[in-house]
C-alpha positions as CSV (number, residue, x, y, z in Angstrom):
1,M,239.0,177.2,-50.3
2,H,237.6,180.2,-49.0
3,D,234.6,180.2,-46.5
4,L,232.5,182.8,-48.4
5,G,232.5,184.9,-51.7
6,V,231.4,188.6,-51.1
7,V,229.7,190.8,-54.1
8,I,229.1,194.4,-53.8
9,V,227.7,196.2,-56.2
10,S,228.6,200.4,-56.4
11,Y,226.7,202.9,-58.1
12,N,227.8,206.2,-57.6
13,T,228.2,205.6,-53.9
14,C,231.8,205.9,-52.8
15,E,232.2,207.3,-49.5
16,L,229.5,204.4,-47.8
17,L,231.2,202.1,-50.4
18,R,234.6,202.9,-48.9
19,T,233.0,202.4,-45.0
20,C,231.0,198.9,-46.4
21,L,235.1,197.8,-47.8
22,R,236.1,199.3,-44.2
23,S,234.0,197.6,-42.3
24,V,234.1,193.8,-44.5
25,Y,238.1,193.6,-44.0
26,A,237.6,194.7,-40.4
27,S,235.9,191.5,-39.4
28,Q,237.3,189.2,-37.3
29,G,236.1,185.4,-36.9
30,D,238.0,182.1,-38.3
31,L,236.7,182.7,-41.5
32,S,238.4,183.4,-45.1
33,F,236.4,185.0,-47.8
34,E,237.8,187.1,-50.9
35,V,235.7,190.1,-52.4
36,C,234.6,190.9,-55.6
37,V,233.0,194.7,-56.5
38,V,231.3,195.5,-59.6
39,D,230.6,199.1,-60.2
40,N,227.8,199.8,-62.9
41,A,229.7,202.6,-64.5
42,S,229.7,205.4,-61.1
43,S,230.9,209.2,-62.2
44,D,232.1,209.2,-58.6
45,G,235.6,207.8,-58.7
46,S,234.1,204.5,-56.9
47,A,235.7,202.1,-58.7
48,G,239.1,204.3,-58.3
49,M,239.1,204.3,-54.7
50,V,238.0,200.6,-55.1
51,A,241.4,200.2,-57.3
52,R,243.2,202.5,-55.1
53,E,242.5,201.4,-51.2
54,F,241.4,197.7,-51.4
55,P,243.6,196.2,-54.4
56,Q,243.0,193.1,-52.5
57,A,239.6,192.9,-53.9
58,H,238.7,191.6,-57.3
59,L,237.5,194.9,-59.2
60,I,235.0,194.6,-62.5
61,V,233.9,198.1,-64.1
62,N,231.6,197.9,-66.3
63,A,231.0,201.0,-69.3
64,M,227.2,201.0,-68.1
65,N,225.0,200.6,-65.9
66,A,224.4,197.0,-66.5
67,G,221.2,197.0,-63.5
68,Y,221.2,195.0,-59.8
69,P,220.9,191.2,-60.9
70,A,223.4,191.6,-63.8
71,A,226.4,193.2,-62.0
72,N,225.7,190.7,-59.2
73,N,226.1,187.6,-61.9
74,Q,229.2,189.2,-63.1
75,G,230.5,188.8,-59.2
76,L,229.8,185.8,-59.0
77,R,230.8,184.1,-61.6
78,S,234.1,185.3,-60.8
79,L,233.8,184.3,-57.6
80,G,233.3,180.8,-59.3
81,F,229.6,180.5,-58.2
82,A,228.4,179.5,-61.3
83,N,230.5,176.5,-62.1
84,P,231.3,175.6,-59.1
85,S,234.8,173.5,-58.3
86,A,236.2,172.5,-54.9
87,S,238.3,175.7,-54.3
88,S,234.8,177.4,-54.8
89,P,233.4,179.1,-51.9
90,A,230.9,177.2,-49.8
91,F,229.4,180.5,-49.4
92,A,227.6,183.7,-51.3
93,L,227.5,186.8,-49.6
94,L,225.7,189.8,-51.7
95,L,226.0,192.8,-49.6
96,N,224.6,196.0,-50.6
97,S,227.8,199.4,-51.2
98,D,225.4,201.0,-48.1
99,T,225.8,198.4,-45.3
100,E,228.0,198.7,-42.5
101,L,228.9,195.1,-40.8
102,P,229.8,195.0,-37.3
103,P,233.1,192.9,-36.7
104,N,231.4,189.5,-35.8
105,A,228.3,189.6,-38.5
106,L,230.2,187.2,-41.4
107,K,231.3,184.8,-38.4
108,Q,228.2,184.6,-36.9
109,M,225.9,184.8,-40.2
110,L,228.6,181.6,-41.3
111,D,227.9,179.7,-38.2
112,F,224.2,180.5,-38.5
113,M,224.0,179.1,-41.9
114,I,226.4,175.8,-40.4
115,A,223.8,175.1,-38.0
116,H,221.1,175.1,-40.2
117,P,222.3,172.7,-43.2
118,D,218.6,173.0,-44.6
119,A,219.4,176.8,-45.0
120,G,219.9,178.1,-48.5
121,I,220.2,181.4,-47.4
122,A,219.8,184.0,-44.5
123,G,219.2,187.4,-43.8
124,P,220.3,188.7,-40.8
125,K,218.1,192.0,-39.1
126,L,218.7,195.3,-41.2
127,V,218.3,198.7,-39.0
128,L,217.9,202.7,-40.6
129,P,220.3,204.8,-39.4
130,D,217.8,205.9,-36.7
131,G,217.6,202.5,-35.4
132,S,214.6,201.7,-36.7
133,L,214.0,198.3,-38.7
134,D,214.5,197.9,-42.3
135,L,211.0,196.1,-42.9
136,A,212.3,194.5,-46.4
137,C,214.9,192.8,-44.5
138,R,212.0,189.7,-44.4
139,R,209.3,189.4,-46.8
140,S,206.5,187.1,-47.7
141,F,206.4,186.8,-51.5
142,P,204.3,188.9,-53.6
143,T,201.0,186.8,-54.2
144,P,198.4,188.1,-56.0
145,E,196.2,188.4,-53.0
146,V,199.6,189.6,-51.0
147,S,200.3,192.1,-53.7
148,F,196.8,193.5,-53.7
149,Y,196.9,194.4,-49.4
150,R,200.3,196.3,-50.4
151,L,199.2,197.7,-53.8
152,T,195.6,199.3,-52.0
153,G,197.5,200.2,-48.5
154,L,195.8,197.7,-46.1
155,S,199.2,196.6,-45.5
156,R,200.4,199.8,-44.2
157,L,197.0,200.5,-42.5
158,F,196.8,197.1,-40.5
159,P,200.6,195.8,-40.0
160,R,199.9,193.6,-36.9
161,S,197.3,191.8,-38.4
162,R,198.6,188.2,-39.5
163,R,196.4,188.6,-43.0
164,F,197.3,192.2,-44.4
165,G,200.4,192.3,-42.6
166,R,202.5,189.4,-44.6
167,Y,204.4,191.8,-47.3
168,N,206.9,192.7,-45.0
169,L,206.0,190.4,-42.1
170,T,205.3,193.3,-40.1
171,Y,203.3,191.2,-37.8
172,L,206.5,188.7,-36.3
173,D,208.3,189.9,-33.4
174,P,212.3,191.4,-35.5
175,D,214.2,189.9,-32.6
176,Q,213.1,186.5,-33.2
177,V,214.6,184.2,-35.5
178,A,212.4,183.4,-38.1
179,E,211.3,180.9,-41.9
180,V,211.0,183.4,-44.3
181,D,209.9,183.3,-47.7
182,S,212.7,186.0,-48.6
183,V,215.5,187.8,-47.1
184,V,216.4,191.5,-49.1
185,G,219.4,191.3,-51.3
186,A,221.2,194.3,-49.5
187,F,222.4,191.3,-47.2
188,M,221.5,187.7,-48.5
189,M,224.0,184.7,-47.4
190,V,223.3,182.4,-50.6
191,R,224.6,178.9,-49.9
192,A,226.7,177.6,-52.9
193,E,224.9,174.3,-53.5
194,A,221.6,175.7,-53.8
195,I,223.1,178.4,-56.1
196,A,224.2,174.7,-58.2
197,Q,220.7,173.8,-58.7
198,V,218.6,177.2,-59.9
199,G,221.4,178.5,-61.4
200,L,222.6,182.2,-61.0
201,M,220.1,185.5,-60.8
202,D,217.1,186.3,-63.4
203,E,218.7,189.3,-65.4
204,Q,215.2,190.2,-66.8
205,F,214.9,192.5,-63.9
206,F,216.6,195.1,-63.4
207,M,217.3,197.0,-60.2
208,Y,214.0,195.4,-57.7
209,G,212.4,191.7,-57.7
210,E,215.5,189.4,-58.0
211,D,216.0,188.7,-54.7
212,L,212.4,187.7,-54.0
213,D,212.9,186.0,-57.4
214,W,215.8,184.1,-56.5
215,A,214.6,183.2,-53.4
216,Y,211.2,181.4,-54.8
217,R,213.0,179.5,-56.6
218,I,215.7,178.4,-54.1
219,R,212.8,177.8,-51.9
220,Q,211.4,175.4,-54.7
221,A,214.4,173.7,-54.7
222,G,213.4,172.4,-51.2
223,W,215.8,174.9,-49.2
224,K,214.6,177.2,-46.7
225,V,215.2,180.8,-46.1
226,Y,216.1,182.5,-42.9
227,Y,216.1,185.5,-41.0
228,N,218.2,185.4,-38.3
229,P,218.4,188.6,-36.2
230,Q,220.6,187.8,-33.8
231,V,223.2,190.1,-36.3
232,T,222.6,193.2,-37.0
233,V,223.3,195.0,-40.4
234,L,223.3,198.8,-40.6
235,H,221.4,199.9,-43.5
236,I,221.8,203.7,-45.1
237,K,218.9,202.6,-47.8
238,R,218.2,203.8,-51.1
239,A,221.8,204.7,-52.1
240,S,221.8,204.5,-55.3
241,T,218.4,204.0,-56.5
242,R,217.2,207.6,-55.3
243,Q,219.8,208.9,-57.4
244,N,217.6,207.3,-60.2
245,P,214.5,208.6,-60.9
246,R,213.0,206.0,-62.6
247,A,213.6,203.6,-59.7
248,R,209.8,203.1,-58.7
249,I,208.8,202.8,-62.4
250,E,211.3,199.4,-62.4
251,F,209.8,198.5,-58.8
252,Y,206.5,198.4,-60.2
253,R,208.4,196.9,-63.9
254,A,210.0,194.1,-61.6
255,M,206.3,192.8,-59.3
256,E,204.7,192.8,-62.9
257,I,207.6,190.5,-64.5
258,F,207.5,188.8,-60.7
259,Y,204.1,188.1,-61.1
260,R,203.7,187.1,-64.5
261,K,206.6,184.8,-64.1
262,H,205.3,182.9,-61.0
263,Y,201.8,183.2,-60.7
264,A,200.2,184.2,-64.0
265,S,198.9,181.1,-65.4
266,Q,197.4,179.7,-61.6
267,T,195.2,183.1,-61.1
268,P,191.6,183.7,-62.3
269,R,191.2,186.3,-64.7
270,L,189.4,188.5,-63.0
271,L,192.0,189.1,-60.9
272,H,194.5,189.0,-63.2
273,I,193.0,191.7,-64.6
274,L,192.5,193.8,-61.4
275,I,196.0,193.0,-60.7
276,M,197.4,194.3,-64.0
277,S,195.4,197.1,-64.1
278,I,196.8,198.5,-61.0
279,I,200.6,198.0,-61.7
280,T,199.9,199.9,-65.0
281,A,198.3,202.1,-63.4
282,R,201.4,202.9,-60.6
283,V,203.3,202.6,-64.0
284,G,201.6,204.7,-65.5
285,L,201.6,207.4,-63.1
286,E,205.3,207.2,-61.8
287,R,206.1,207.8,-65.5
288,L,204.3,211.2,-65.2
289,R,205.6,212.2,-62.2
290,V,209.7,211.1,-64.0
291,A,208.6,213.5,-67.2
292,G,207.2,216.2,-64.4
293,L,210.9,216.1,-63.0
294,R,212.5,216.3,-66.4
295,Q,210.6,219.1,-67.4
296,R,211.7,220.9,-64.0
297,A,215.2,220.0,-64.4
């Protein structure tokens, strides 16, 4: 039995994917792992590169872009997490192709999960190429209140406020271990037992929100989610999404899906109307922006 099953979803990030896989296979420490790369119809030779240079990885090549959660689910199924058995890995790792791991990252994160048996999910400190913190690496759930502060810009105006700064928990010390609502799917280590309880990712999302939804369901099942800055991982960020002009539309669509799924039924009617109006307006503005980009092209 392997300790860890690593799923990497790839979409037109060939060079970054190569670097990511090299860092994964250079991992040190007493652990065993297997890797599944799911290529979402890349046109840059990513799948061929993996087949040639990393034959030890299990490779799934999609004929079309299935979306992030659907592709991750393909990888999770191939590694045995949908129907776990005695031979299935004890932990799953969702890892973006635009990340680069230090040699001890996998071992240290596994040790953290083992030392915290109440942890259903854990994620490391993610830093951007300029050394700054990737704010998405620790988050609160987008409740109507938290989403309102985000959509109106109050979270950016008052990042140190415990009231307004909850979206990315910007008031927390980035170098302290903390229990949080969610970590980001760029590096999300998940206990197999928690996956067995709640199931795989929700495929009605396409490229945002699915990690938050998974964390929400896992926390609802009684597990905790931890941010562990004792491990630091480089994240290039948006290497795939910047290639898709519809990315921002999908961001707000995911916000609507999450809200309707988890909060709409208990939200007062006037607040519900306000939230939906803001989301609809943002989607409309993004559609106009995409249409303008297409006209200029």
